[in-house]
OpenMM code with the backbone's topology and positions (N, CA, C; nanometers):
from openmm import Vec3, app, unit

residues = "PRO GLU ILE ASN ALA GLU LEU ASP LEU LEU ILE SER ASP LEU ARG ALA ASP ALA LEU ARG ARG ASP TYR ALA THR MET ILE GLY LEU ASP MET ARG PHE HIS GLY VAL PHE TYR ALA ASN SER GLY ASN PRO VAL LEU ALA SER ILE TRP PRO LEU LEU GLU GLY THR ILE ARG LYS PHE VAL ALA VAL ALA GLY PRO GLN TYR SER ARG ASP PHE THR ASP LEU VAL ARG ARG HIS GLU PHE LEU LEU ASP ASN ALA ARG LYS GLY ASP MET ARG ALA VAL ALA SER GLU LEU ALA ASP HIS GLY GLN ASP ILE TRP ARG HIS LEU PRO ALA PRO LYS LYS".split()
positions = [
    Vec3(-7.0019, 8.3837, -0.0658),
    Vec3(-7.1185, 8.3200, -0.0110),
    Vec3(-7.1880, 8.2625, -0.1352),
    Vec3(-7.2185, 8.3395, -0.2306),
    Vec3(-7.3277, 8.3060, -0.3613),
    Vec3(-7.2505, 8.1422, -0.3903),
    Vec3(-7.1305, 8.1131, -0.4254),
    Vec3(-7.0699, 7.9854, -0.4428),
    Vec3(-7.1141, 7.8598, -0.3265),
    Vec3(-7.0959, 7.9151, -0.2111),
    Vec3(-7.1100, 7.8251, -0.1114),
    Vec3(-7.2512, 7.7812, -0.1103),
    Vec3(-7.3471, 7.8899, -0.1439),
    Vec3(-7.4815, 7.8658, -0.1520),
    Vec3(-7.5087, 7.7870, -0.2758),
    Vec3(-7.4739, 7.8223, -0.3787),
    Vec3(-7.4884, 7.7343, -0.4694),
    Vec3(-7.4509, 7.5773, -0.4689),
    Vec3(-7.3181, 7.5667, -0.4329),
    Vec3(-7.2649, 7.4306, -0.4008),
    Vec3(-7.3702, 7.3567, -0.2784),
    Vec3(-7.4237, 7.4231, -0.2018),
    Vec3(-7.4963, 7.3611, -0.0997),
    Vec3(-7.6501, 7.3085, -0.1414),
    Vec3(-7.7007, 7.3937, -0.2418),
    Vec3(-7.8122, 7.3650, -0.2885),
    Vec3(-7.7985, 7.2577, -0.4013),
    Vec3(-7.7159, 7.2531, -0.4696),
    Vec3(-7.6525, 7.1309, -0.5336),
    Vec3(-7.6638, 6.9879, -0.4411),
    Vec3(-7.5881, 7.0124, -0.3373),
    Vec3(-7.5908, 6.8951, -0.2646),
    Vec3(-7.7569, 6.8513, -0.1959),
    Vec3(-7.7770, 6.9319, -0.1883),
    Vec3(-7.9518, 6.9080, -0.1191),
    Vec3(-8.0191, 6.8393, -0.2560),
    Vec3(-8.0021, 6.9362, -0.3588),
    Vec3(-8.0534, 6.8289, -0.4461),
    Vec3(-8.0302, 6.7011, -0.5064),
    Vec3(-7.8957, 6.6725, -0.5061),
    Vec3(-7.8403, 6.5572, -0.5109),
    Vec3(-7.8947, 6.4430, -0.4150),
    Vec3(-7.9229, 6.4995, -0.2503),
    Vec3(-7.9448, 6.3689, -0.1819),
    Vec3(-8.1011, 6.3871, -0.1798),
    Vec3(-8.1780, 6.4966, -0.2389),
    Vec3(-8.3401, 6.4255, -0.2820),
    Vec3(-8.3642, 6.3512, -0.3912),
    Vec3(-8.2562, 6.3389, -0.4968),
    Vec3(-8.2599, 6.2720, -0.6279),
    Vec3(-8.2146, 6.1457, -0.5842),
    Vec3(-8.1162, 6.1219, -0.5032),
    Vec3(-8.0639, 5.9782, -0.4429),
    Vec3(-8.1484, 5.9329, -0.3626),
    Vec3(-8.2419, 5.9936, -0.2996),
    Vec3(-8.3396, 5.9155, -0.2140),
    Vec3(-8.4389, 5.8450, -0.3290),
    Vec3(-8.4785, 5.9169, -0.4235),
    Vec3(-8.5615, 5.8863, -0.5362),
    Vec3(-8.4990, 5.7788, -0.6239),
    Vec3(-8.3675, 5.7862, -0.6137),
    Vec3(-8.3010, 5.6962, -0.7202),
    Vec3(-8.2870, 5.7314, -0.8547),
    Vec3(-8.2779, 5.8425, -0.8475),
    Vec3(-8.3019, 5.9253, -0.9919),
    Vec3(-8.1568, 5.9543, -1.0364),
    Vec3(-8.1203, 5.8589, -1.0879),
    Vec3(-7.9595, 5.8633, -1.1085),
    Vec3(-7.9384, 5.9741, -1.2364),
    Vec3(-8.0264, 5.9551, -1.3164),
    Vec3(-8.0110, 6.0645, -1.4571),
    Vec3(-7.9807, 6.1886, -1.4242),
    Vec3(-8.0831, 6.2521, -1.3236),
    Vec3(-8.0928, 6.3788, -1.2818),
    Vec3(-7.9531, 6.4218, -1.1846),
    Vec3(-7.9171, 6.3256, -1.1059),
    Vec3(-7.7990, 6.3287, -1.0148),
    Vec3(-7.6505, 6.3574, -1.0906),
    Vec3(-7.6472, 6.2723, -1.2430),
    Vec3(-7.5569, 6.2868, -1.3304),
    Vec3(-7.5562, 6.4332, -1.3527),
    Vec3(-7.6438, 6.4946, -1.4123),
    Vec3(-7.6291, 6.6610, -1.4184),
    Vec3(-7.5904, 6.7521, -1.3038),
    Vec3(-7.6433, 6.6918, -1.1729),
    Vec3(-7.6091, 6.7896, -1.0704),
    Vec3(-7.4589, 6.7512, -1.0472),
    Vec3(-7.4408, 6.6429, -1.0445),
    Vec3(-7.2776, 6.5929, -1.0261),
    Vec3(-7.1800, 6.6793, -1.0949),
    Vec3(-7.2394, 6.6957, -1.2288),
    Vec3(-7.1631, 6.7716, -1.3080),
    Vec3(-7.1253, 6.8920, -1.2693),
    Vec3(-7.2493, 6.9514, -1.2284),
    Vec3(-7.2694, 7.0903, -1.2221),
    Vec3(-7.2319, 7.1273, -1.0551),
    Vec3(-7.1945, 7.0445, -0.9670),
    Vec3(-7.1139, 7.0638, -0.8732),
    Vec3(-6.9793, 7.0654, -0.8767),
    Vec3(-6.9209, 6.9723, -0.9724),
    Vec3(-6.7640, 6.9767, -0.9899),
    Vec3(-6.7136, 7.0958, -1.0704),
    Vec3(-6.8417, 7.1490, -1.1589),
    Vec3(-6.7993, 7.2888, -1.2353),
    Vec3(-6.8066, 7.3993, -1.1475),
    Vec3(-6.8849, 7.3835, -1.0628),
    Vec3(-6.8769, 7.4941, -0.9634),
    Vec3(-6.7485, 7.4958, -0.8767),
    Vec3(-6.7469, 7.4015, -0.8547),
    Vec3(-6.6367, 7.3428, -0.7199),
    Vec3(-6.5094, 7.3848, -0.7874),
    Vec3(-6.4796, 7.3333, -0.9222),
    Vec3(-6.3487, 7.3818, -0.9642),
    Vec3(-6.3379, 7.5136, -1.0050),
    Vec3(-6.4220, 7.5742, -1.1020),
    Vec3(-6.4378, 7.7128, -1.1156),
    Vec3(-6.4048, 7.8281, -1.0137),
    Vec3(-6.4180, 7.7575, -0.8770),
    Vec3(-6.4016, 7.8675, -0.7630),
    Vec3(-6.3088, 7.8180, -0.6796),
    Vec3(-6.1968, 7.7050, -0.7164),
    Vec3(-6.1224, 7.6612, -0.6767),
    Vec3(-5.9886, 7.7255, -0.6177),
    Vec3(-5.9475, 7.8165, -0.7126),
    Vec3(-5.8650, 7.8998, -0.7229),
    Vec3(-5.7158, 7.7962, -0.7968),
    Vec3(-5.7525, 7.7236, -0.8255),
    Vec3(-5.6429, 7.6254, -0.9226),
    Vec3(-5.6955, 7.6499, -1.0545),
    Vec3(-5.6248, 7.7545, -1.1313),
    Vec3(-5.6270, 7.7783, -1.2677),
    Vec3(-5.6364, 7.6092, -1.3726),
    Vec3(-5.5879, 7.5190, -1.3190),
    Vec3(-5.5640, 7.4074, -1.3865),
    Vec3(-5.6936, 7.3397, -1.4039),
    Vec3(-5.7227, 7.2998, -1.2661),
    Vec3(-5.8687, 7.2618, -1.2528),
    Vec3(-5.9690, 7.3137, -1.3091),
    Vec3(-5.9703, 7.4547, -1.3111),
    Vec3(-6.0842, 7.5475, -1.3576),
    Vec3(-6.0749, 7.5151, -1.5145),
    Vec3(-5.9684, 7.5417, -1.5704),
    Vec3(-5.9670, 7.5099, -1.7248),
    Vec3(-6.0073, 7.3446, -1.8058),
    Vec3(-5.9409, 7.2495, -1.6849),
    Vec3(-5.9604, 7.1314, -1.7599),
    Vec3(-6.0918, 7.0540, -1.7464),
    Vec3(-6.1585, 7.0937, -1.6550),
    Vec3(-6.3079, 7.0329, -1.6300),
    Vec3(-6.3867, 7.0430, -1.7218),
    Vec3(-6.3974, 7.1899, -1.8057),
    Vec3(-6.4935, 7.2002, -1.9130),
    Vec3(-6.4621, 7.0762, -2.0368),
    Vec3(-6.3163, 7.0638, -2.0285),
    Vec3(-6.2700, 6.9576, -2.1544),
    Vec3(-6.3030, 6.8219, -2.0896),
    Vec3(-6.3088, 6.7861, -1.9756),
    Vec3(-6.3368, 6.6683, -1.9552),
    Vec3(-6.4874, 6.6290, -1.9027),
    Vec3(-6.5838, 6.7211, -1.8816),
    Vec3(-6.7028, 6.6926, -1.8310),
    Vec3(-6.7858, 6.6177, -1.9286),
    Vec3(-6.7839, 6.6598, -2.0634),
    Vec3(-6.8337, 6.5886, -2.1479),
    Vec3(-6.8325, 6.4202, -2.1769),
    Vec3(-6.7214, 6.3918, -2.1791),
    Vec3(-6.6759, 6.2634, -2.1585),
    Vec3(-6.6847, 6.1755, -2.0542),
    Vec3(-6.6734, 6.2353, -1.9108),
    Vec3(-6.7012, 6.1763, -1.8017),
    Vec3(-6.8756, 6.1879, -1.7681),
    Vec3(-6.9641, 6.2726, -1.8184),
    Vec3(-7.1149, 6.2608, -1.8306),
    Vec3(-7.1531, 6.1288, -1.9187),
    Vec3(-7.0990, 6.1250, -2.0424),
    Vec3(-7.1103, 6.0121, -2.1232),
    Vec3(-7.0672, 5.8684, -2.0305),
    Vec3(-6.9419, 5.8775, -1.9928),
    Vec3(-6.9199, 5.7369, -1.9442),
    Vec3(-7.0102, 5.7504, -1.8208),
    Vec3(-7.0283, 5.8026, -1.7289),
    Vec3(-7.1089, 5.7582, -1.5824),
    Vec3(-7.2650, 5.7659, -1.6393),
    Vec3(-7.3325, 5.8416, -1.7435),
    Vec3(-7.4524, 5.7797, -1.7912),
    Vec3(-7.4631, 5.6205, -1.8472),
    Vec3(-7.3572, 5.5937, -1.9164),
    Vec3(-7.3544, 5.4304, -1.9709),
    Vec3(-7.3406, 5.3580, -1.8576),
    Vec3(-7.2108, 5.3859, -1.7745),
    Vec3(-7.2109, 5.2983, -1.6579),
    Vec3(-7.3051, 5.2895, -1.5522),
    Vec3(-7.4096, 5.3954, -1.5652),
    Vec3(-7.5009, 5.4225, -1.4323),
    Vec3(-7.5816, 5.3135, -1.4212),
    Vec3(-7.6312, 5.2728, -1.5034),
    Vec3(-7.7504, 5.1282, -1.5305),
    Vec3(-7.6944, 5.0133, -1.4414),
    Vec3(-7.5515, 4.9940, -1.4419),
    Vec3(-7.4745, 4.9047, -1.3847),
    Vec3(-7.4217, 4.9097, -1.2572),
    Vec3(-7.4562, 5.0337, -1.2059),
    Vec3(-7.3835, 5.1118, -1.1101),
    Vec3(-7.4513, 5.0451, -0.9964),
    Vec3(-7.3866, 4.9793, -0.8894),
    Vec3(-7.4612, 4.8868, -0.7492),
    Vec3(-7.4134, 4.9587, -0.6554),
    Vec3(-7.4868, 5.0530, -0.5904),
    Vec3(-7.4250, 5.1347, -0.4626),
    Vec3(-7.5578, 5.1735, -0.4334),
    Vec3(-7.4944, 5.2454, -0.2742),
    Vec3(-7.6299, 5.3353, -0.2076),
    Vec3(-7.6056, 5.4582, -0.2599),
    Vec3(-7.6821, 5.5446, -0.3605),
    Vec3(-7.6790, 5.6658, -0.3831),
    Vec3(-7.6553, 5.7953, -0.2713),
    Vec3(-7.6960, 5.7452, -0.1811),
    Vec3(-7.6742, 5.8327, -0.0735),
    Vec3(-7.5358, 5.8824, -0.0300),
    Vec3(-7.4495, 5.7599, -0.0433),
    Vec3(-7.2928, 5.7692, -0.0372),
    Vec3(-7.2116, 5.8728, -0.1339),
    Vec3(-7.3102, 5.8781, -0.2603),
    Vec3(-7.2482, 6.0048, -0.3384),
    Vec3(-7.2401, 6.1218, -0.2899),
    Vec3(-7.3978, 6.1556, -0.2147),
    Vec3(-7.4122, 6.2691, -0.1783),
    Vec3(-7.2878, 6.2975, -0.0177),
    Vec3(-7.2866, 6.2007, 0.0433),
    Vec3(-7.1666, 6.1931, 0.1669),
    Vec3(-7.0408, 6.2551, 0.0991),
    Vec3(-6.9889, 6.1766, 0.0111),
    Vec3(-6.8658, 6.2127, -0.0683),
    Vec3(-6.8518, 6.3691, -0.0895),
    Vec3(-6.9449, 6.4025, -0.1533),
    Vec3(-6.9577, 6.5537, -0.1928),
    Vec3(-6.9569, 6.6625, -0.0873),
    Vec3(-7.0742, 6.6467, 0.0147),
    Vec3(-7.0435, 6.6957, 0.1298),
    Vec3(-6.9120, 6.6744, 0.2164),
    Vec3(-6.8497, 6.5653, 0.2182),
    Vec3(-6.6940, 6.5545, 0.2737),
    Vec3(-6.6040, 6.6675, 0.1583),
    Vec3(-6.6192, 6.6325, 0.0777),
    Vec3(-6.5207, 6.7247, -0.0170),
    Vec3(-6.5554, 6.8664, 0.0036),
    Vec3(-6.6643, 6.9355, -0.0119),
    Vec3(-6.7078, 7.0452, 0.0211),
    Vec3(-6.6771, 7.0722, 0.1628),
    Vec3(-6.6713, 6.9919, 0.2624),
    Vec3(-6.6689, 7.0469, 0.4117),
    Vec3(-6.5294, 7.0625, 0.4137),
    Vec3(-6.4322, 6.9689, 0.3493),
    Vec3(-6.2614, 6.9811, 0.3532),
    Vec3(-6.2120, 7.0954, 0.3135),
    Vec3(-6.3134, 7.1328, 0.1812),
    Vec3(-6.2189, 7.2538, 0.1146),
    Vec3(-6.2756, 7.3587, 0.1963),
    Vec3(-6.3718, 7.3665, 0.2783),
    Vec3(-6.4418, 7.5000, 0.3546),
    Vec3(-6.3435, 7.5091, 0.4837),
    Vec3(-6.2966, 7.3923, 0.5379),
    Vec3(-6.1959, 7.3640, 0.6399),
    Vec3(-6.0416, 7.4263, 0.6264),
    Vec3(-6.0251, 7.4131, 0.4551),
    Vec3(-5.8768, 7.4127, 0.4278),
    Vec3(-5.7833, 7.2913, 0.4277),
    Vec3(-5.8625, 7.2195, 0.4571),
    Vec3(-5.7772, 7.0745, 0.4367),
    Vec3(-5.7424, 7.0289, 0.2854),
    Vec3(-5.6532, 7.0675, 0.2036),
    Vec3(-5.6217, 7.0621, 0.0934),
    Vec3(-5.5997, 6.9232, 0.0792),
    Vec3(-5.5114, 6.8414, 0.1626),
    Vec3(-5.4907, 6.7256, 0.1457),
    Vec3(-5.6021, 6.5888, 0.1590),
    Vec3(-5.6903, 6.6297, 0.2240),
    Vec3(-5.8382, 6.5710, 0.2221),
    Vec3(-5.8717, 6.5640, 0.0779),
    Vec3(-5.8892, 6.7434, 0.0517),
    Vec3(-5.9674, 6.7374, -0.0700),
    Vec3(-5.9114, 6.6597, -0.1843),
    Vec3(-5.7493, 6.6649, -0.2058),
    Vec3(-5.6765, 6.6177, -0.2928),
    Vec3(-5.7201, 6.4659, -0.3076),
    Vec3(-5.7215, 6.3841, -0.1816),
    Vec3(-5.7264, 6.2637, -0.1778),
    Vec3(-5.8618, 6.2274, -0.1909),
    Vec3(-5.9765, 6.2904, -0.1749),
    Vec3(-6.0957, 6.2563, -0.1963),
    Vec3(-6.1276, 6.2862, -0.3461),
    Vec3(-6.0507, 6.3570, -0.4036),
    Vec3(-6.0902, 6.3704, -0.5630),
    Vec3(-6.0156, 6.2698, -0.6450),
    Vec3(-5.9000, 6.2499, -0.5866),
    Vec3(-5.8410, 6.1018, -0.6478),
    Vec3(-5.9408, 5.9938, -0.6444),
    Vec3(-5.9744, 5.9445, -0.5229),
    Vec3(-6.0596, 5.8541, -0.5055),
    Vec3(-6.1804, 5.8767, -0.5702),
    Vec3(-6.2529, 6.0122, -0.5632),
    Vec3(-6.3755, 6.0150, -0.6304),
    Vec3(-6.3626, 5.9525, -0.7639),
    Vec3(-6.2555, 5.9585, -0.8438),
    Vec3(-6.2492, 5.9263, -0.9829),
    Vec3(-6.2474, 5.7890, -1.0023),
    Vec3(-6.2084, 5.7229, -0.8960),
    Vec3(-6.1922, 5.5788, -0.8958),
    Vec3(-6.3239, 5.4988, -0.8708),
    Vec3(-6.4141, 5.5815, -0.7760),
    Vec3(-6.5275, 5.5417, -0.7140),
    Vec3(-6.6249, 5.4848, -0.7923),
    Vec3(-6.6250, 5.4954, -0.9522),
    Vec3(-6.7297, 5.4329, -1.0062),
    Vec3(-6.6917, 5.2682, -1.0281),
    Vec3(-6.5379, 5.2774, -1.0727),
    Vec3(-6.4747, 5.1500, -1.1011),
    Vec3(-6.4904, 5.0261, -0.9811),
    Vec3(-6.5206, 5.0868, -0.8479),
    Vec3(-6.5356, 5.0033, -0.7730),
    Vec3(-6.6625, 4.9467, -0.7504),
    Vec3(-6.7674, 4.9828, -0.8082),
    Vec3(-6.8983, 4.9961, -0.8021),
    Vec3(-6.9751, 4.9340, -0.9229),
    Vec3(-6.8926, 4.9009, -0.9998),
    Vec3(-6.9301, 4.8549, -1.1243),
    Vec3(-6.9234, 4.6839, -1.1284),
    Vec3(-7.0369, 4.5982, -1.1793),
    Vec3(-7.0202, 4.4606, -1.1506),
    Vec3(-6.8819, 4.3971, -1.2314),
    Vec3(-6.8399, 4.2946, -1.2087),
    Vec3(-6.6927, 4.2376, -1.2665),
    Vec3(-6.7736, 4.1903, -1.4046),
    Vec3(-6.6932, 4.1706, -1.4598),
    Vec3(-6.7129, 4.1376, -1.6297),
    Vec3(-6.7594, 3.9732, -1.5816),
    Vec3(-6.8566, 3.9488, -1.7129),
    Vec3(-6.8782, 3.7960, -1.7091),
    Vec3(-6.8001, 3.7151, -1.7641),
    Vec3(-6.7584, 3.6145, -1.7381),
    Vec3(-6.6522, 3.5375, -1.8149),
    Vec3(-6.7331, 3.4469, -1.8818),
] * unit.nanometer
topology = app.Topology()
chain = topology.addChain("A")
for resn in residues:
    res = topology.addResidue(resn, chain)
    for name in ("N", "CA", "C"):
        topology.addAtom(name, app.Element.getBySymbol(name[0]), res)
C-alpha cells in the first residue's frame, strides 16, 4: 500500500509538472518512479540493474530534453498505463510498455540537420 501511494503521488507530481512544462523536475520524478517501480517489481534483475543505469539515463534525458518535442502529459499517461497494467497483473502489457518506453525519446527528437 505504501508503494502504491508513493507511485500515485509521483504520477500526480509528474502531471502537475507536465502542465507547467517543467521538464527538469519531471526528469527527477521519472527516475524516482522507475526506481520505486523496479525495486518493488519482484524482479531482482530490474531491481539491481536500475541503480546502475539511472545516472546514464538521467544525463541523456537531461541533455536531450531541450530538443524533445512532444506533449509532456503523454509521458504521464504512459506511466499511468504502466502502473495500471502492473496492478492488473498484465505483465505482457508492462513488458511491452517498458520496451517502448525506452525507445520513446528517440521518436520525439528532431531529425539531425543535414
